C-alpha positions as CSV (number, residue, x, y, z in Angstrom):
1,X,-0.3,-4.2,-5.3
2,X,-3.9,-4.0,-5.8
3,X,-6.2,-6.6,-7.5
4,X,-7.2,-5.8,-11.0
5,X,-11.2,-5.4,-11.2
6,X,-12.5,-6.0,-14.5
7,X,-15.6,-4.0,-16.0
8,X,-17.4,-3.6,-19.6
9,X,-16.8,-0.1,-19.5
10,X,-14.6,2.2,-17.3
11,X,-15.6,6.0,-17.5
12,X,-13.3,8.6,-16.2
13,X,-15.2,11.7,-15.2
14,X,-18.8,11.9,-13.7
15,X,-19.9,15.3,-15.5
16,X,-22.7,15.5,-17.5
17,X,-21.1,13.6,-20.4
18,X,-19.5,10.7,-18.1
19,X,-22.5,10.2,-15.9
20,X,-25.1,9.8,-18.9
21,X,-22.6,7.8,-20.8
22,X,-22.5,5.5,-17.6
23,X,-26.3,5.1,-17.3
24,X,-26.6,4.5,-21.0
25,X,-24.1,1.6,-20.8
26,X,-25.6,0.2,-17.7
27,X,-29.1,0.1,-19.5
28,X,-27.4,-1.4,-22.5
29,X,-26.2,-4.5,-20.0
30,X,-22.7,-3.4,-19.6
31,X,-20.7,-3.5,-16.2
32,X,-19.8,0.1,-15.5
33,X,-17.5,1.8,-13.4
34,X,-17.5,5.8,-13.3
35,X,-14.4,7.2,-11.6
36,X,-14.9,10.9,-10.2
37,X,-12.1,12.7,-7.9
38,X,-14.7,15.0,-6.6
39,X,-16.8,14.0,-3.5
40,X,-19.8,13.9,-5.4
41,X,-20.6,13.4,-9.2
42,X,-21.8,16.0,-11.7
43,X,-18.6,17.6,-12.8
44,X,-18.1,21.3,-13.4
45,X,-21.1,22.1,-15.0
46,X,-23.0,21.1,-11.7
47,X,-20.6,22.2,-9.0
48,X,-19.0,25.1,-10.4
49,X,-20.7,26.2,-13.8
50,X,-24.0,26.0,-15.5
51,X,-26.2,25.3,-12.5
52,X,-24.4,27.4,-9.6
53,X,-24.3,30.4,-12.1
54,X,-28.0,29.9,-13.0
55,X,-29.0,29.7,-9.3
56,X,-27.3,33.3,-8.7
57,X,-28.6,34.5,-12.1
58,X,-32.1,33.8,-11.1
59,X,-31.7,35.2,-7.4
60,X,-30.0,38.6,-8.9
61,X,-32.9,38.7,-11.7
62,X,-35.6,38.4,-9.0
63,X,-33.9,41.2,-6.9
64,X,-33.9,43.4,-10.0
65,X,-37.5,42.8,-10.6
66,X,-38.4,43.9,-7.3
67,X,-36.1,46.8,-7.4
68,X,-36.9,48.4,-10.8
69,X,-40.2,46.5,-12.3
70,X,-42.8,45.5,-9.7
71,X,-43.9,49.1,-9.4
72,X,-45.1,49.1,-12.8
73,X,-47.5,46.3,-11.7
74,X,-49.0,48.1,-8.8
75,X,-46.8,46.5,-6.4
76,X,-45.0,48.4,-3.6
77,X,-42.0,46.8,-1.8
78,X,-40.6,49.6,0.3
79,X,-36.9,49.8,1.1
80,X,-35.5,47.0,-0.5
81,X,-32.2,44.8,0.6
82,X,-30.6,41.8,-0.4
83,X,-28.7,39.0,1.7
84,X,-25.8,37.6,-0.3
85,X,-25.1,35.0,1.9
86,X,-28.7,33.4,1.8
87,X,-28.4,33.5,-2.2
88,X,-24.9,31.8,-1.8
89,X,-26.6,29.2,0.6
90,X,-29.6,28.6,-1.8
91,X,-27.0,28.0,-4.6
92,X,-25.3,25.5,-2.6
93,X,-28.5,23.7,-1.8
94,X,-29.8,23.4,-5.3
95,X,-26.2,21.8,-6.2
96,X,-26.3,19.6,-3.1
97,X,-29.8,18.5,-4.1
98,X,-29.1,17.8,-7.8
99,X,-25.7,16.0,-7.0
100,X,-27.7,13.8,-4.8
101,X,-30.0,13.1,-7.6
102,X,-27.1,12.1,-9.8
103,X,-25.8,9.9,-7.3
104,X,-29.0,8.0,-6.8
105,X,-29.4,7.8,-10.7
106,X,-25.8,6.3,-10.9
107,X,-26.6,3.8,-8.2
108,X,-30.2,3.0,-9.3
109,X,-28.6,1.7,-12.6
110,X,-26.2,-0.2,-10.8
111,X,-23.0,2.0,-11.8
112,X,-20.2,1.6,-9.4
113,X,-19.1,5.4,-8.3
114,X,-15.3,4.8,-7.9
115,X,-13.8,8.2,-5.9
116,X,-10.4,8.9,-6.9
117,X,-8.3,10.4,-10.0
118,X,-8.1,8.0,-12.9
119,X,-4.8,7.6,-15.0
120,X,-4.6,5.5,-18.1
121,X,-1.3,3.1,-17.8
122,X,-2.5,0.7,-20.5
123,X,-4.8,0.6,-23.3
124,X,-7.4,-1.6,-21.2
125,X,-6.2,-0.2,-17.8
126,X,-6.8,2.9,-15.5
127,X,-5.3,3.1,-12.3
128,X,-7.1,5.4,-9.3
129,X,-5.5,7.1,-7.2
130,X,-7.8,7.0,-4.0
131,X,-8.4,10.1,-1.6
132,X,-7.0,9.6,1.8
133,X,-10.5,8.8,3.4
134,X,-11.2,6.0,0.8
135,X,-8.2,3.8,0.6
136,X,-8.6,0.0,0.4
137,X,-9.2,-2.1,3.2
138,X,-5.6,-3.5,2.9
139,X,-4.3,0.1,3.2
140,X,-3.5,0.7,-0.3
141,X,-3.7,4.0,-2.1
142,X,-4.5,2.6,-5.6
143,X,-7.4,0.5,-7.2
144,X,-6.7,-0.8,-10.8
145,X,-9.6,-1.1,-13.0
146,X,-9.4,-2.9,-16.4
147,X,-12.1,-2.2,-19.2
148,X,-13.1,-3.6,-22.5
149,X,-13.5,0.0,-23.1
150,X,-12.4,3.2,-21.4
151,X,-14.3,6.5,-22.0
152,X,-12.4,9.7,-21.1
153,X,-15.0,12.4,-20.0
154,X,-12.9,14.5,-17.7
155,X,-14.6,17.9,-19.1
156,X,-12.4,21.2,-19.0
157,X,-10.9,24.0,-16.9
158,X,-10.5,27.9,-17.2
159,X,-7.7,29.2,-19.0
160,X,-5.3,31.5,-17.1
161,X,-3.3,34.4,-18.8
162,X,0.4,33.9,-18.2
163,X,0.8,37.4,-17.0
164,X,-2.4,37.0,-14.9
165,X,-2.4,33.8,-12.8
166,X,-5.6,33.2,-10.7
167,X,-5.0,33.9,-7.1
168,X,-8.6,33.4,-5.8
169,X,-9.0,36.8,-4.2
170,X,-8.2,39.6,-6.8
171,X,-7.8,37.7,-9.8
172,X,-10.5,35.1,-10.4
173,X,-11.7,32.2,-12.4
174,X,-15.2,31.6,-12.9
175,X,-15.1,29.3,-9.9
176,X,-14.0,32.0,-7.6
177,X,-16.5,34.7,-9.2
178,X,-19.4,32.2,-8.4
179,X,-18.5,32.5,-4.5
180,X,-17.4,35.9,-3.6
181,X,-18.3,37.0,-0.2
182,X,-19.3,40.5,-1.1
183,X,-20.3,42.4,-4.0
184,X,-17.5,43.9,-5.6
185,X,-17.0,47.8,-6.0
186,X,-15.8,47.0,-9.5
187,X,-15.6,44.0,-11.4
188,X,-13.4,43.8,-14.7
189,X,-13.7,41.2,-16.9
190,X,-11.3,40.2,-19.6
191,X,-13.3,38.1,-22.4
192,X,-16.7,39.0,-23.7
193,X,-18.0,35.8,-23.9
194,X,-20.7,33.8,-22.7
195,X,-19.1,33.0,-19.2
196,X,-17.9,36.7,-18.4
197,X,-21.2,38.1,-19.5
198,X,-23.3,36.0,-17.4
199,X,-21.4,36.4,-14.4
200,X,-21.1,40.1,-14.9
201,X,-24.9,40.3,-15.0
202,X,-25.1,38.7,-11.7
203,X,-22.7,41.2,-10.0
204,X,-23.9,44.2,-12.0
205,X,-27.6,43.4,-10.7
206,X,-26.5,43.3,-7.0
207,X,-24.7,46.7,-7.6
208,X,-21.2,46.4,-9.1
209,X,-19.4,48.5,-11.6
210,X,-18.8,46.1,-14.5
211,X,-16.2,46.6,-17.5
212,X,-15.9,44.0,-20.0
213,X,-12.3,44.2,-22.0
214,X,-12.4,42.4,-25.3
215,X,-9.6,42.1,-27.9
216,X,-12.2,41.8,-30.7
217,X,-14.4,44.4,-32.2
218,X,-17.6,42.9,-30.4
219,X,-18.7,40.7,-27.6
220,X,-19.9,37.0,-28.1
221,X,-18.3,36.6,-31.2
222,X,-20.0,33.3,-32.1
223,X,-23.4,34.8,-32.2
224,X,-25.4,35.9,-35.2
225,X,-24.3,39.5,-35.6
226,X,-28.0,41.1,-35.5
227,X,-28.5,39.3,-32.3
228,X,-24.8,40.1,-30.8
229,X,-25.6,44.0,-31.5
230,X,-29.0,43.9,-29.7
231,X,-27.4,42.1,-26.7
232,X,-24.7,44.5,-26.4
233,X,-27.1,47.5,-26.7
234,X,-29.3,45.9,-24.0
235,X,-26.5,45.1,-21.5
236,X,-25.1,48.8,-22.1
237,X,-28.3,50.3,-21.0
238,X,-28.1,48.0,-18.0
239,X,-24.7,49.5,-17.0
240,X,-22.1,47.4,-18.6
241,X,-19.1,49.2,-19.7
242,X,-17.5,47.6,-22.7
243,X,-13.8,48.2,-24.0
244,X,-13.9,46.7,-27.4
245,X,-10.5,46.0,-29.5
246,X,-8.7,46.5,-26.1
247,X,-6.3,44.4,-24.6
248,X,-4.5,44.4,-21.1
249,X,-0.7,44.7,-21.3
250,X,-0.1,44.9,-17.7
251,X,-1.4,43.9,-14.2
252,X,-0.5,44.3,-10.5
253,X,-2.4,43.9,-7.4
254,X,-1.6,47.0,-5.3
255,X,-3.0,46.9,-1.8
256,X,-6.7,45.6,-2.2
257,X,-6.8,46.6,-6.0
258,X,-5.9,45.1,-9.2
259,X,-4.3,48.0,-11.6
260,X,-4.7,47.1,-15.2
261,X,-3.1,48.8,-18.2
262,X,-5.2,48.7,-21.4
263,X,-4.3,49.3,-24.7
264,X,-6.6,50.3,-27.6
265,X,-6.7,52.6,-30.5
266,X,-7.2,55.5,-27.9
267,X,-3.7,54.6,-26.4
268,X,-2.9,53.5,-23.0
269,X,-5.3,53.7,-19.8
270,X,-5.1,52.9,-16.3
271,X,-8.2,50.8,-14.9
272,X,-8.5,50.2,-11.3
273,X,-10.8,47.5,-10.0
274,X,-10.9,45.5,-6.8
275,X,-11.7,42.0,-8.8
276,X,-10.6,41.1,-12.1
277,X,-12.4,38.0,-13.7
278,X,-10.5,36.2,-16.3
279,X,-12.8,34.7,-18.6
280,X,-10.9,33.9,-22.0
281,X,-12.0,30.3,-22.4
282,X,-11.5,27.1,-21.1
283,X,-9.1,24.1,-22.0
284,X,-9.4,20.6,-22.1
285,X,-8.8,18.8,-18.6
286,X,-6.0,16.3,-19.9
287,X,-3.1,16.8,-17.5
288,X,-2.2,13.7,-15.6
289,X,-4.3,11.4,-17.8
290,X,-1.5,9.7,-18.9
291,X,-2.4,10.0,-22.6
292,X,1.1,10.1,-23.7
293,X,2.1,6.9,-21.9
294,X,-0.4,4.9,-23.9
295,X,-0.1,7.0,-27.1
296,X,-3.6,8.8,-27.4
297,X,-3.4,11.5,-30.3
298,X,-4.1,15.1,-29.9
299,X,-5.6,17.2,-32.5
300,X,-2.9,19.4,-33.7
301,X,-2.8,23.0,-32.0
302,X,-6.0,22.7,-30.0
303,X,-5.0,20.3,-27.2
304,X,-8.1,18.1,-27.9
305,X,-8.1,14.4,-28.4
306,X,-8.5,13.2,-31.7
307,X,-11.4,11.0,-32.2
308,X,-13.4,9.4,-35.0
309,X,-17.3,9.6,-35.8
310,X,-17.9,7.0,-33.1
311,X,-15.7,8.9,-30.5
312,X,-12.8,6.4,-30.6
313,X,-9.2,7.6,-30.3
314,X,-6.2,6.2,-32.3
315,X,-6.5,3.7,-29.3
316,X,-9.4,1.4,-30.3
317,X,-10.4,0.7,-26.7
318,X,-10.1,4.5,-25.6
319,X,-12.6,6.9,-26.4
320,X,-13.2,10.6,-25.5
321,X,-16.2,13.0,-25.5
322,X,-17.3,16.3,-24.2
323,X,-14.8,19.2,-23.7
324,X,-12.0,16.6,-24.4
325,X,-12.7,16.6,-28.2
326,X,-13.5,19.1,-31.0
327,X,-16.7,21.0,-31.0
328,X,-18.7,23.5,-28.7
329,X,-17.7,23.2,-25.1
330,X,-21.5,22.6,-23.8
331,X,-22.7,20.2,-21.0
332,X,-25.7,19.3,-23.4
333,X,-23.4,18.4,-26.2
334,X,-21.1,16.2,-23.7
335,X,-24.3,14.3,-22.5
336,X,-25.4,13.8,-26.3
337,X,-21.6,12.4,-27.2
338,X,-21.6,10.2,-24.0
339,X,-24.7,8.4,-25.1
340,X,-23.8,8.3,-28.6
341,X,-20.5,6.7,-28.0
342,X,-21.7,3.8,-25.5
343,X,-24.2,3.0,-28.3
344,X,-21.8,2.6,-31.0
345,X,-19.8,0.4,-28.5
346,X,-22.7,-2.0,-28.6
347,X,-23.4,-1.8,-32.4
348,X,-26.2,0.7,-32.0
349,X,-26.5,3.8,-34.4
350,X,-25.7,6.4,-31.9
351,X,-24.8,9.8,-33.3
352,X,-24.8,13.4,-32.8
353,X,-26.0,16.1,-35.2
354,X,-24.0,19.0,-34.7
355,X,-25.8,21.2,-36.8
356,X,-28.6,21.4,-34.3
357,X,-26.6,21.9,-30.9
358,X,-28.3,25.1,-29.4
359,X,-26.3,27.6,-27.4
360,X,-27.8,29.8,-24.7
361,X,-26.7,32.7,-23.1
362,X,-28.5,33.4,-19.7
363,X,-28.3,37.6,-19.6
364,X,-31.4,39.5,-19.6
365,X,-32.6,39.5,-22.0
366,X,-31.6,35.8,-22.6
367,X,-30.3,34.7,-26.1
368,X,-30.5,31.4,-27.5
369,X,-29.7,30.2,-31.2
370,X,-29.3,27.3,-33.2
371,X,-27.9,26.5,-36.7
372,X,-26.1,28.8,-39.0
373,X,-25.8,32.6,-38.3
374,X,-26.4,34.7,-41.3
375,X,-22.9,35.7,-41.6
376,X,-22.2,31.9,-42.1
377,X,-25.0,31.5,-44.6
378,X,-23.5,34.6,-46.7
379,X,-20.0,33.0,-46.5
380,X,-21.3,29.9,-47.8
381,X,-23.0,31.6,-50.7
382,X,-26.4,30.1,-50.1
383,X,-29.3,31.9,-51.1
384,X,-31.7,32.9,-48.0
385,X,-34.9,34.5,-46.6
386,X,-35.1,36.0,-43.2
387,X,-37.9,36.5,-41.2
388,X,-37.5,39.0,-38.1
389,X,-40.4,39.6,-35.2
390,X,-39.9,41.8,-32.3
391,X,-41.2,40.6,-29.1
392,X,-42.6,44.3,-28.4
393,X,-45.4,42.9,-30.8
394,X,-46.1,40.1,-28.9
395,X,-49.0,39.9,-26.3
396,X,-47.6,37.9,-23.7
397,X,-44.4,39.7,-24.1
398,X,-46.0,42.9,-23.4
399,X,-48.2,41.4,-20.5
400,X,-44.7,40.3,-18.7
401,X,-43.1,43.6,-19.3
402,X,-40.4,41.8,-21.3
403,X,-40.3,43.4,-24.8
404,X,-36.8,43.5,-25.7
405,X,-35.4,41.6,-28.5
406,X,-36.8,39.5,-31.5
407,X,-36.9,36.1,-33.2
408,X,-35.2,35.6,-36.2
409,X,-35.3,32.9,-38.6
410,X,-33.3,32.1,-41.7
411,X,-34.4,29.9,-44.3
412,X,-33.0,28.5,-47.7
413,X,-34.5,30.9,-50.2
414,X,-35.7,28.1,-52.7
415,X,-36.4,25.1,-50.5
416,X,-37.6,27.2,-47.5
417,X,-35.4,24.6,-45.1
418,X,-34.8,26.1,-41.8
419,X,-30.9,27.1,-41.7
420,X,-30.9,28.9,-38.1
421,X,-32.8,30.3,-35.6
422,X,-31.5,33.3,-33.4
423,X,-33.7,34.4,-30.4
424,X,-33.2,37.3,-28.1
425,X,-35.8,38.0,-25.5
426,X,-37.8,36.7,-22.5
427,X,-37.3,32.9,-22.0
428,X,-35.8,32.2,-25.0
429,X,-33.9,29.4,-23.4
430,X,-37.1,27.4,-23.4
431,X,-38.5,28.3,-26.9
432,X,-35.1,27.2,-28.4
433,X,-35.9,23.6,-27.9
434,X,-38.8,23.4,-30.5
435,X,-36.8,25.4,-32.9
436,X,-33.9,22.5,-32.6
437,X,-36.8,19.9,-32.9
438,X,-38.0,21.5,-36.1
439,X,-34.5,21.6,-37.7
440,X,-34.0,17.8,-36.7
441,X,-36.9,16.9,-39.0
442,X,-35.6,19.3,-41.6
443,X,-38.8,21.7,-41.4
444,X,-39.3,24.4,-43.6
445,X,-40.2,27.8,-42.4
446,X,-43.6,27.3,-43.8
447,X,-44.0,23.9,-41.5
448,X,-43.4,26.2,-38.3
449,X,-46.0,29.0,-39.5
450,X,-48.6,26.5,-40.3
451,X,-48.3,25.0,-36.6
452,X,-50.9,26.4,-34.5
453,X,-49.3,28.1,-31.6
454,X,-51.1,29.0,-28.3
455,X,-52.1,32.6,-27.9
456,X,-51.1,34.5,-26.1
457,X,-47.6,32.8,-25.6
458,X,-43.9,33.9,-26.3
459,X,-43.7,31.2,-29.0
460,X,-45.8,33.4,-31.3
461,X,-42.8,35.1,-31.8
462,X,-41.0,32.0,-33.5
463,X,-44.5,31.5,-35.2
464,X,-44.7,34.9,-36.6
465,X,-40.9,34.8,-37.6
466,X,-41.6,31.9,-39.8
467,X,-44.6,33.6,-41.3
468,X,-42.3,36.6,-41.9
469,X,-39.7,34.6,-43.9
470,X,-42.3,34.6,-46.8
471,X,-43.7,38.2,-45.8
472,X,-46.7,37.0,-44.6
473,X,-47.0,38.0,-41.0
474,X,-50.2,38.3,-39.7
475,X,-50.0,40.2,-36.5
476,X,-52.3,40.1,-33.8
477,X,-51.6,41.3,-30.1
């Protein structure tokens, strides 16, 4: 039987939440072990999600730029082709380099990385099943790690539909959709959320026909409605076909095609595609963690682990963060929770402000938001004012040739406090950070308006939207 090894903190999962928690705990003087079943740390985000998808989005955007927009700049490129294998190799190299950086970060902070699959066996114990190439010197298949505290950070996995199980070839999860060996002729996507729209953008730019099937009357349901409508119009112009208020009732693989029966108010239709991406959401990766064995409680109806404001479960020594607990399934949310959790363990006031967690969709134009939508403000009965400024009026956007979209600021009508910011346009994934900071400091729209912004920059859209809240736009190109 394996000998017990003792730590101040045992972290299960080395994704953005787990590795950030491990590093912060080590910086606070704790002896930390971080368990990861994959060969390298970084989690789903780094290996199968955020990073590889952005790599392919950037590659496909460069191709589209050369194909459709360079001529306007007086640049002639002649016959244009692309090498998908080179794009995939670049993606893999980016992932490899970042995984190495995470490994060095953990090692540099003296966090022990334990490769294997962790399972709770007691309130203070994790049994690690080792992979075949890392069995202990005595030949044992397990290590027993005991921790004064245990932090669960195993993330999430794609949800499959019962009638459409993933086969990795025709019916795909996001993981397989990031590694296709060839551009699909017709990619159908079930689900009009962020993941489906981003992956659809990659393959649409490279020549695929893309159809999005969504049960709701609109795509990207969590977005501000005005922003969402602008996004749908932009993607439609790019060639996306949207089947809204539509569901898939039957599907089968016939030869090398997927035949879908879709139902809507128009009745039944047959849709044929060669690849089907199921992107209807993600679920917490709790299977095999041993939660039932030690009595860790879940939030009813969600499958997520119930925690208090310090991320403790009903078992005081066991904590959980990230996609395992309530809240948006975002890497930066998990990282913030990981840091807050370990700071709370040592008596520091760690916390996460869930009202100011940004969300970004990396389509073109990009979409970024923080705070309340206009619909949420109305539902709460709050008096509000809005400032909206189109990027078409911003000099830097015109210079870039990227004028689609707008900046929208929602402020309280009486106090002028910023309640939400919604951006759709060029580089807004970078612009949103300043808006998050403003909201963290309870800024008023006037505070943003009085800050001098560089000219000409894209940030002037945010500046002028803040001025527009009080009908004070002083536009200059």
